[in-house]
C-alpha positions in Angstrom: 0.1 0.0 -0.1 2.9 2.5 0.5 5.5 1.0 -1.7 5.3 4.4 -3.5 6.5 6.1 -0.2 9.0 3.6 0.5 10.7 3.8 -2.8 10.8 7.7 -2.6 12.2 7.5 1.0 14.8 5.0 -0.1 15.8 7.5 -3.2 15.8 10.2 -0.6 18.4 8.4 1.6 20.8 7.4 -1.7 20.6 11.0 -2.7 21.7 12.1 0.8 24.2 9.8 0.9 25.6 10.6 -2.3 25.7 14.0 -1.1 27.6 13.6 2.1 30.2 11.4 0.0 30.7 14.5 -2.5 31.2 16.7 0.0 33.5 14.5 1.7 35.2 14.4 -1.8 35.1 18.4 -2.1 36.7 18.9 1.6 39.7 16.6 0.2 40.1 18.4 -2.8 40.1 21.7 -1.0 42.5 20.4 1.7 44.8 19.1 -1.5 44.7 22.5 -3.0 45.6 24.1 0.5 48.4 21.9 1.0 49.5 22.7 -2.8 49.3 26.5 -2.0 51.3 26.3 1.1 54.1 24.3 -0.5 54.1 26.8 -3.6 54.1 30.0 -1.1 57.1 28.2 0.8 58.8 27.4 -2.4 58.6 30.9 -3.8 59.4 32.8 -0.2 62.7 29.8 -0.2 64.2 31.1 -3.6 64.0 34.8 -2.1 66.9 33.4 0.2 66.1 36.1 2.9 67.0 35.8 6.6 63.6 35.5 8.8 64.2 39.0 10.0 64.5 40.4 6.1 61.3 38.2 5.3 59.2 40.0 8.2 60.3 43.4 7.3 59.8 42.6 3.4 55.9 41.6 4.3 55.7 44.7 6.7 56.6 46.5 3.8 54.3 44.8 1.2 51.3 45.0 3.5 51.7 48.5 4.2 52.1 49.8 0.6 55.6 51.0 0.9 56.9 48.5 -1.3 57.9 49.3 -4.7 56.1 52.9 -4.2 58.0 54.3 -7.1 58.3 51.3 -9.5 54.6 49.5 -8.8 53.5 50.1 -12.4 57.1 50.0 -14.4 58.4 47.0 -16.1 62.3 46.7 -16.9 63.3 44.9 -19.7 66.7 44.4 -21.1 67.0 45.9 -24.5 68.9 42.8 -25.8 65.8 40.7 -24.6 63.9 40.1 -28.4 61.8 37.2 -26.7 58.6 39.1 -26.7 58.9 41.2 -29.9 61.0 39.9 -33.1 62.4 42.2 -35.4 60.2 41.0 -38.0 57.2 42.0 -36.2 58.7 45.5 -35.2 59.2 46.5 -39.2 55.3 44.9 -39.9 54.1 47.5 -37.3 56.2 50.2 -38.3 54.5 50.3 -41.8 51.1 50.2 -40.3 51.5 53.0 -38.2 52.9 55.2 -41.0 49.6 54.2 -42.6 47.7 55.1 -39.6 49.7 58.4 -39.0 49.1 59.5 -42.6 45.4 58.9 -42.5 44.9 61.3 -39.1 46.7 64.2 -41.0 
């Protein structure tokens, strides 16, 4: 007589169990991500070769906004570095620029 209700209750229980299993998988994935982030941070900090005192001073400057105040938006590129723009690209762009300048005048 209540077979339909029993089936629906069983289906609800299955879905609840699946949700709990998925939540556990999510927590595991979040923990792995956090661990990987921590490892990356430690690796990056270690690459700076700073003493603990120097690191503390660096972090103070960074959090106060005083770090790189005059050079925050500057990018320094060695003029001999042509990895970003090749010589052939520069000549092509010069032709386009000349055409554009002629149109403006």
